GUTILO-69221 format. One line per 8 residues: number of its first residue (from 1); for each residue x, y, z of C-alpha. Coordinates in steps of 0.5 Angstrom, whole numbers. Example, Ala and Ser with C-alpha at 12.3 -4.5 7.8 and 13.67 -1.06 7.14 Angstrom:
1	25:-9:16 | 27:-2:14
//
This chain:
1	-154:-224:-60 | -159:-224:-66 | -160:-230:-71 | -165:-230:-77 | -165:-237:-81 | -168:-238:-87 | -169:-243:-92 | -170:-241:-99
9	-170:-244:-106 | -165:-240:-110 | -159:-236:-110 | -159:-233:-117 | -161:-226:-114 | -155:-226:-110 | -150:-220:-113 | -145:-225:-115
17	-147:-230:-120 | -141:-235:-119 | -145:-238:-113 | -151:-240:-118 | -146:-245:-121 | -146:-249:-115 | -148:-257:-116 | -156:-257:-115
25	-155:-262:-110 | -151:-258:-106 | -154:-255:-99 | -151:-249:-96 | -152:-244:-90 | -149:-237:-92 | -147:-232:-87 | -148:-224:-88
33	-140:-223:-89 | -139:-229:-93 | -136:-227:-100 | -132:-231:-105 | -126:-227:-103 | -127:-229:-96 | -129:-236:-97 | -130:-241:-102
41	-136:-246:-103 | -134:-252:-107 | -139:-256:-112 | -135:-262:-111 | -138:-265:-104 | -144:-264:-100 | -142:-258:-96 | -145:-254:-90
49	-141:-247:-89 | -143:-243:-83 | -139:-236:-83 | -139:-231:-77 | -139:-224:-78 | -133:-221:-74 | -130:-228:-74 | -123:-231:-77
57	-126:-238:-79 | -132:-242:-81 | -136:-248:-79 | -136:-254:-84 | -140:-260:-84 | -139:-266:-89 | -145:-270:-89 | -147:-271:-82
65	-140:-270:-79 | -139:-263:-77 | -132:-260:-76 | -129:-253:-74 | -124:-249:-78 | -120:-244:-75 | -122:-241:-68 | -125:-236:-65
73	-132:-235:-68 | -136:-229:-65 | -142:-226:-68 | -148:-221:-67 | -152:-222:-73 | -152:-229:-77 | -156:-230:-83 | -157:-237:-86
81	-160:-239:-93 | -160:-246:-96 | -162:-247:-104 | -161:-250:-110 | -158:-247:-116 | -163:-249:-121 | -169:-251:-118 | -173:-251:-111
89	-169:-255:-106 | -172:-262:-105 | -176:-264:-98 | -170:-269:-96 | -165:-263:-98 | -169:-258:-94 | -169:-263:-88 | -162:-264:-88
97	-160:-257:-89 | -165:-255:-83 | -162:-261:-79 | -155:-258:-80 | -157:-251:-79 | -160:-253:-72 | -154:-257:-70 | -149:-252:-72
105	-153:-246:-69 | -153:-250:-62 | -146:-251:-63 | -145:-244:-64 | -149:-242:-58 | -145:-246:-54 | -139:-244:-57 | -141:-236:-56
113	-142:-237:-48 | -136:-242:-47 | -131:-241:-53 | -126:-236:-49 | -125:-241:-43 | -125:-247:-46 | -121:-247:-52 | -114:-244:-49
121	-115:-250:-43 | -116:-256:-48 | -108:-256:-49 | -104:-253:-43 | -97:-255:-45 | -91:-255:-40 | -85:-251:-42 | -78:-254:-42
129	-74:-248:-43 | -66:-251:-43 | -64:-245:-39 | -69:-246:-34 | -70:-254:-34 | -62:-255:-33 | -61:-250:-27 | -67:-254:-23
137	-64:-261:-25 | -57:-259:-23 | -60:-256:-16 | -64:-263:-15 | -58:-267:-17 | -53:-264:-13 | -58:-263:-7 | -60:-270:-7
145	-53:-273:-8 | -51:-268:-2 | -56:-271:2 | -54:-278:1 | -47:-277:2 | -49:-274:9 | -53:-280:11 | -47:-284:9
153	-43:-281:14 | -49:-282:19 | -51:-274:20 | -58:-275:20 | -63:-272:25 | -70:-269:25 | -68:-262:24 | -64:-264:17
161	-71:-268:15 | -75:-261:16 | -70:-257:12 | -70:-262:7 | -78:-262:6 | -77:-254:6 | -72:-254:1 | -76:-259:-4
169	-82:-255:-3 | -78:-249:-5 | -75:-252:-11 | -82:-255:-13 | -86:-249:-12 | -80:-245:-17 | -81:-251:-22 | -88:-251:-22
177	-88:-243:-23 | -83:-244:-29 | -84:-250:-32 | -92:-252:-31 | -98:-250:-35 | -98:-244:-30 | -92:-241:-34 | -95:-242:-41
185	-102:-239:-38 | -97:-233:-35 | -95:-232:-42 | -102:-231:-45 | -106:-228:-39 | -103:-222:-34 | -107:-225:-28 | -103:-232:-29
193	-96:-228:-30 | -97:-224:-23 | -99:-231:-20 | -92:-234:-23 | -88:-228:-20 | -91:-228:-13 | -90:-235:-13 | -82:-234:-15
201	-81:-228:-10 | -86:-229:-4 | -86:-237:-4 | -80:-240:-7 | -75:-235:-5 | -76:-235:3 | -77:-243:3 | -70:-244:0
209	-67:-239:4 | -70:-242:10 | -67:-249:8 | -60:-246:6 | -58:-252:2 | -51:-249:0 | -48:-253:5 | -51:-260:3
217	-50:-259:-4 | -43:-258:-3 | -42:-265:0 | -44:-267:-7 | -37:-266:-9 | -30:-269:-8 | -27:-267:-2 | -21:-263:-5
225	-26:-259:-9 | -31:-258:-4 | -26:-255:1 | -23:-251:-5 | -31:-248:-6 | -31:-247:1 | -25:-243:1 | -27:-239:-5
233	-33:-237:-1 | -30:-234:5 | -25:-230:1 | -26:-223:3 | -28:-220:-4 | -34:-225:-4 | -36:-224:3 | -36:-217:3
241	-40:-216:-3 | -45:-221:0 | -45:-218:6 | -46:-211:3 | -52:-214:-2 | -55:-217:4 | -55:-211:8 | -62:-209:10
249	-63:-202:6 | -59:-205:0 | -63:-212:0 | -70:-208:1 | -68:-203:-4 | -65:-208:-10 | -71:-212:-9 | -76:-206:-9
257	-73:-203:-15 | -73:-210:-19 | -80:-210:-18 | -82:-203:-20 | -77:-203:-26 | -80:-210:-29 | -87:-208:-28 | -87:-201:-31
265	-91:-202:-38 | -85:-202:-43 | -81:-207:-40 | -86:-212:-38 | -89:-212:-45 | -82:-213:-48 | -81:-219:-43 | -87:-222:-46
273	-85:-221:-53 | -78:-223:-52 | -76:-229:-49 | -69:-227:-47 | -72:-221:-43 | -77:-225:-40 | -71:-230:-37 | -68:-224:-35
281	-74:-221:-32 | -75:-228:-28 | -68:-228:-26 | -68:-221:-23 | -74:-223:-19 | -71:-229:-16 | -64:-227:-15 | -66:-220:-11
289	-72:-224:-7 | -66:-229:-5 | -62:-223:-3 | -68:-220:1 | -70:-226:4 | -63:-227:6 | -63:-221:10 | -70:-222:13
297	-69:-229:15 | -61:-230:16 | -58:-223:17 | -62:-218:21 | -65:-218:28 | -73:-220:28 | -75:-212:29 | -71:-210:23
305	-73:-216:19 | -81:-214:20 | -79:-207:18 | -76:-209:12 | -82:-214:10 | -87:-208:12 | -84:-203:7 | -84:-209:2
313	-91:-210:3 | -93:-203:3 | -90:-201:-4 | -92:-208:-7 | -99:-206:-5 | -99:-199:-8 | -96:-202:-15 | -102:-207:-15
321	-107:-202:-13 | -104:-197:-19 | -105:-203:-23 | -112:-205:-21 | -115:-198:-21 | -112:-196:-27 | -118:-193:-32 | -114:-196:-38
329	-110:-201:-40 | -103:-200:-39 | -100:-207:-41 | -102:-208:-48 | -98:-214:-50 | -99:-218:-44 | -107:-217:-44 | -107:-218:-52
337	-110:-225:-51 | -115:-223:-45 | -121:-224:-50 | -119:-231:-51 | -120:-233:-44 | -127:-229:-43 | -124:-223:-40 | -123:-216:-43
345	-115:-213:-43 | -117:-208:-37 | -120:-214:-33 | -114:-218:-34 | -110:-212:-31 | -114:-211:-26 | -114:-218:-23 | -107:-218:-24
353	-106:-212:-20 | -111:-215:-14 | -107:-221:-14 | -101:-217:-12 | -105:-212:-8 | -109:-217:-3 | -106:-224:-3 | -99:-222:-4
361	-100:-217:1 | -103:-222:6 | -96:-226:5 | -92:-220:7 | -97:-218:12 | -97:-225:16 | -89:-225:15 | -88:-218:18
369	-93:-220:24 | -89:-226:26 | -83:-223:26 | -86:-217:30 | -88:-223:35 | -81:-226:35 | -78:-219:36 | -83:-217:42
377	-81:-224:45 | -74:-223:44 | -74:-216:47 | -78:-219:53 | -73:-224:54 | -67:-219:54 | -71:-215:59 | -72:-221:64
385	-65:-223:63 | -62:-216:65 | -67:-215:71 | -64:-222:73 | -57:-219:72 | -59:-213:76 | -62:-216:82 | -56:-220:83
//
């Protein structure tokens, strides 16, 4: 980055003569692009205006206080000049102008190296979307009330305590991904959006499936309503539909289809720019992940479950590799704000792909190995039992 700083005596030589009508006491600094149609220099106050080429804003200083007006200053060539409309600038005015230039230069140097990383993180808002907060709040209230009812009936135990911890861990991870500043960051940076998706699908969903909170939540209702809901859930149409959806092939295929469909460039960018589509995207990720992990952890034996997780690890790793190794940007809308975080759009896309490829793949690989170990142990126990029966 190259700067040329000069303190002159007049601006009468500038192409636009209107600049010569400034008050004699005015000191200012001019950038190469600063023109009357881009910015105005008022003559009613002492002003220091520093403009940046290829910028959307200028730095302003009144007296000794320096403030910033609108954001993102990026430049590769800045030319400073100070002067008076009528006569040479007094020594005091020169020193003041030079002091302002020095401070502004230092501020801009710091800004040029850190503006992308520092500015977006100054105010990280929480997201209180009623379509997200309301279901999370209802879940928390029902689960808490159900636990209270069970404790009043004396149904306590270590297993229930552990299930409660697992359930709240799943709920907390889901709330963190959808409400905390992580969600806001995910709307502006592909990398964080991918982290959000992996938390929903690979952490929150399996934890909630392990906890199986439906039975506890039913105890929050009066007995008549609780019995009615239980009967409804056991009716053949719902039971058969649930069994089909949680079958090993169907659950794995549905979850894989949701992942690949929503990570196609068109649907993904549409979800970023449209709130309703964004909600649908997250809902489909979560529901298909629930079906998948229910099939893995509660429906099938360990050997089949390990194969399901292994296949999911393969195709999600392939998708992540395609993102990470793509030679051009595929997600224009999602990566549009990457420069504000110090990344190029392609780097943002590559990081997101690596997150799906390596960390998420590691989670699936770990689960697959654990299920394989359980399956081997089960096979060994069945073999020993059959040997014992044959010996007798």
